[in-house]
LUMPAZA-187618 format. One record per residue: x, y, z of N, C-alpha, C in turn; residue in three letters. Coordinates in steps of 0.1 Angstrom, whole numbers, plus 5000, padded with zeros to 4 digits. Layout:
<pts>
XYZXYZXYZALA
...
</pts>
This chain:
<pts>
957710554253956410644254957010774261MET
957810774271958310894277959410954268ILE
960010904261961010924252960511004242GLU
959310944236958611014225958211154227SER
957811164240957111304245958111404246THR
959311364252960511454253960911484240ALA
961111414230961611444217960711534210VAL
959311494210958311584202958311734209ARG
958311744221958211904226959511964229ASP
960611894226961911944227962411964240GLY
961711904250962211914263963511834267SER
964111894276965211814283964711744294THR
965111614296964511534306965511484316ARG
965511524329966011484339965511384348VAL
966111274352965511174360966411174373ALA
965711184385966411184397966011044405VAL
967210954402967110814407967510794419ALA
966610764429967110774444966610674451PHE
967110654463966510554474966610644487HIS
965510664496965510714508965010604518SER
965810604528965410514540964410564550GLY
964610704554963710764563963210894559TYR
963310924545962711044541963411164539GLY
964711154544965711274545966211284531HIS
966711174523967411174511966111204500THR
964811184504963811204495963511354494ALA
963711424504963711574505964811624497ARG
965911564498967111644490966711584475GLN
966311474471965911444458964811554454ALA
963911584461962811684456963511814453GLU
964511864461965211994458966011964446ALA
966611864443967511844430966511864417VAL
965211804420964211784409963711944406ALA
963412014418963012144417964012244409ASP
965312214413966212294406966412254392GLY
966212134388966212114374965012164366ALA
963712184373962612224366962812394365ARG
963812434373963812594371964312634360SER
964912534352965612574340964612544327VAL
964212644320963312644310963512534301ALA
962312464296962512354288962912234294GLY
962812224309963212084314962112014321THR
962111904318961111804325961911714336LEU
961711734348962411654359961311564366ALA
961811424367961111324373961811254386GLU
961011244396961611154407961411014404LEU
962310944405962310794401963010724413VAL
962110664421962610574432963110454426ALA
964210384432964910274427964810154435VAL
963710174445963510074455963209924447ASP
962309924437961909804430962809794417ASP
963909724417964509714403964009634393PRO
962809564397962109474387961109564381ASP
960809694383959809774377960209814365ASP
959609794354960009824341959709974340PRO
958910024345958610174344960010254349VAL
960510214359961910254365962910274352LEU
963010164345964010164333963610244321TRP
962310254320961910324308962310484310GLU
962010524323962210654327963710694327ALA
964510584329966010624329966610614315LEU
966010524307966510524293966110654286ASP
964910724289964310824282965110954287ALA
965810964296966311074304967611124296ALA
967811254295969111314290970111314301ASP
969511324314970311314326969911244337ALA
970711184343970211104355971111144368ILE
970411194376971011234391970711124401VAL
971811054406971810934415971710994429PHE
970910934438970810994451970610854459GLY
971310874471971310774481971810804496THR
971010754505971610784519972910724520PRO
974010764528975110714532974910614546THR
975110494545974810414556976410324557TYR
977010354569978110294570979310324561MET
979010434556980110494547980210464532GLY
978910414528978810374515977210394511SER
976910374498975410374495974710274502PRO
973410304503972410194509972410064501SER
972109974508971909824501971009844490ALA
969809904492968809924482969409974468VAL
970110094472970810164460971710074454PHE
972609994461973609914456972809794449LYS
971709744451971109644446970709704431ALA
970109834430969709884417971009914410PHE
972209964416973409984409973709854401ALA
973809734407974209624402973309564392GLU
972009594391971109564380971409654367ARG
972009774370972409844358973509774349THR
974009674354975109604345974409564333SER
973209534334972409504321972409604310LYS
972409734315972409844306973809874301VAL
974909844309976209834304976409734294LEU
975909624297976009524286975309534273ALA
974309624273973709654260974409764254ASP
975509744250976409854243976409994251ASP
976309984263976510124271975310194266LEU
974010164267973110244262972810374271ARG
973710394281973310514290974710604284TRP
975410564276976710644271976310794268ARG
977010884273976811024271975811094276ASP
974911024285974011084294974711174304LYS
974311294308974611354319974511284332VAL
975411294342975011214355975511314364ALA
975111304378975411364390974911284402ALA
975511344412975011264425974811334438GLY
974111294447973911344460973611244471PHE
974011274483973611194494973511254507THR
972911184516972711244531973011134540THR
973611204552973911114564973711174577SER
973611104587973411164601974611254606GLY
975711214602977011274606977411374598GLY
978111484601978311584594979411544582MET
980211454586981011384575980311254571SER
980311174581979511054577980310964566GLY
981511004560982210944551981310954538ASP
980611054537979811084525980511084512LYS
981811134511982611134500982811014495LEU
982910884503983010764496981910724490ASN
980610754494979410734486979310824473THR
979810934472979911004459980710944449LEU
982010904456982910844447982310704440VAL
981510624449981010514443979910564431ASP
979310674433978310714423979110754410LEU
980210824413980910854401981410744392THR
981910644400982410514394981410454385VAL
980110444392979110394385978610464372LEU
978710594371978510674359979610654351ALA
981010634354981910634347981910504338ALA
981510404346981310264339980310264328GLN
979310354328978310364319978610454307HIS
979910514309980310624298979510754301GLY
978910774312978310894313979211014317MET
978711134316979211244316979111324331LEU
979911314340979711354354979611504355TRP
978811564364978811714366978911724380VAL
979911794385979811824399979111974403GLY
979412004416978812104421979712234420LEU
979112344416979812454414979712574425ASP
979612534435979412644447980712654454LEU
981212754460982212764469981912704482PRO
982612664490982612604502981912704512ALA
980812674519980212764527980912724541GLY
980412804551980812774566982312744568TRP
983012824559984512794558985412904564SER
984613014570985313134574984813164588THR
985413264596984713294609983513384606SER
983213414596981813484592980913394586THR
981213264582980213174578979413124587GLY
978413034582977612974591976812834585SER
976012774592975412674589974212694579ALA
974012834578973012864568973612884553GLU
975012884552975512874538975112764530ASP
975012794516974912694508976412624507ALA
976312494503977512404504978212414517ASN
977512424529978112424540979112304544ARG
978812204539979612074540980812074532ILE
981012164521982212174514982312054504GLY
981512024495981611914486981411964472SER
982411914464982211954449982011834440TRP
982111714444981811594436980411584434LEU
979711614442978111614443977711684455GLY
976411684456975611744468975511674479ALA
976011724492975911644503974811724514MET
974311644522973411694532973611614546ALA
973311694556973411624569971911634576GLN
971511524581970111524588970111464602ALA
969811544612969911494625969211354627ASP
969811254632969011114632967911114641ALA
967611234651966511234659965411334654ASP
965511384640964711484634964111404621ARG
962811444622962111394608962411434596GLY
961911404585962111474571961311584569ALA
960511624580959711754578960711874582ASP
961711834589962611944593964111934589VAL
964511814585965811784581965911714567ALA
966811744559968011824562967511974562PRO
968512064567968212194567968212264554PRO
967512394554967312464542968612484534ALA
969812514541971012524534971312394525SER
971212304531971412184523970512154511ASP
969412194512968312184502968512284490LEU
969112404495969412494485970812454477ARG
971512374484972712324477972112214466THR
971412134470970712024461969912084450ALA
969212204453968612284442969612324432PHE
970712374436971712424427972312304417ARG
972512194423972912074417972012044403LEU
970712044409969812004399969512104388GLY
969912234391969712344383970812334372GLU
972212304379973312304370973312184359ARG
972812064365972511944356971711974346VAL
970612024347969612074337970112164328ALA
970812264331971512344321972612284313GLY
973312214318974412134310973712024301ILE
972711944307972111864298971611944286ALA
970712034288970312124276971212144266ARG
972512214272973512244262974112114254VAL
974112014262974411874256973511834245GLN
972211854249971111784241971211884227ARG
971312004227971412104216972612054207VAL
973712064215975012024208975011904200GLY
974411794205974311664197973511694186ARG
972311774187971411794175972211864164GLY
973011954168973712034159974911944152VAL
975411854159976411754155975811654146GLY
974611614149974011514140973711574126ALA
973211724128972811764116974011794105ALA
975211794112976311814104977011694101GLN
976511584104977011454099978011394109GLY
978211454122979211414131978511294141LEU
979511214143979211104151979211134166VAL
978011164172977811204187976911114195VAL
</pts>
């Protein structure tokens, strides 16, 4: 149902598949989706992965041209809820890697400035690789890396594998993560949508020429 609509109107579809424990990662997910929607011809959908038995979840992910995975970092790795979802994707892998060649990317939030968030992004990258997906990183220079930089810089944490955000544990999702981290997430969504659009058009051209894509 979702897939037929995307094919009919020529839209590129981006699914932001995420879990959020306290709302902070949800704000980051919204920024990613907003970034994707800023690219003409893109439909972006927020897809919570909290209930892996929900068939609507899998329909949305199967219909997407790109999936951006998001999770908080708890104790240096993805949340247990996200891990449960990730393990369920083994059925997708077993079905002839049916997410093969979809664009993939990732983002994460933690309370600590480091919080070992890189380990979480590596987990997400490996998940995408096991599905034969095409990983897209962040194309922003590291902010807050010079004496003239500040916490207001985009990519202030300095990550390229995916978008990182830091949310003070004693602040609600109405004020955390800060605007700079949300701008970083916006850029990731924007980049994913642009690359997914190029990938979609390229596959159409290849199919028209009889290439296997």
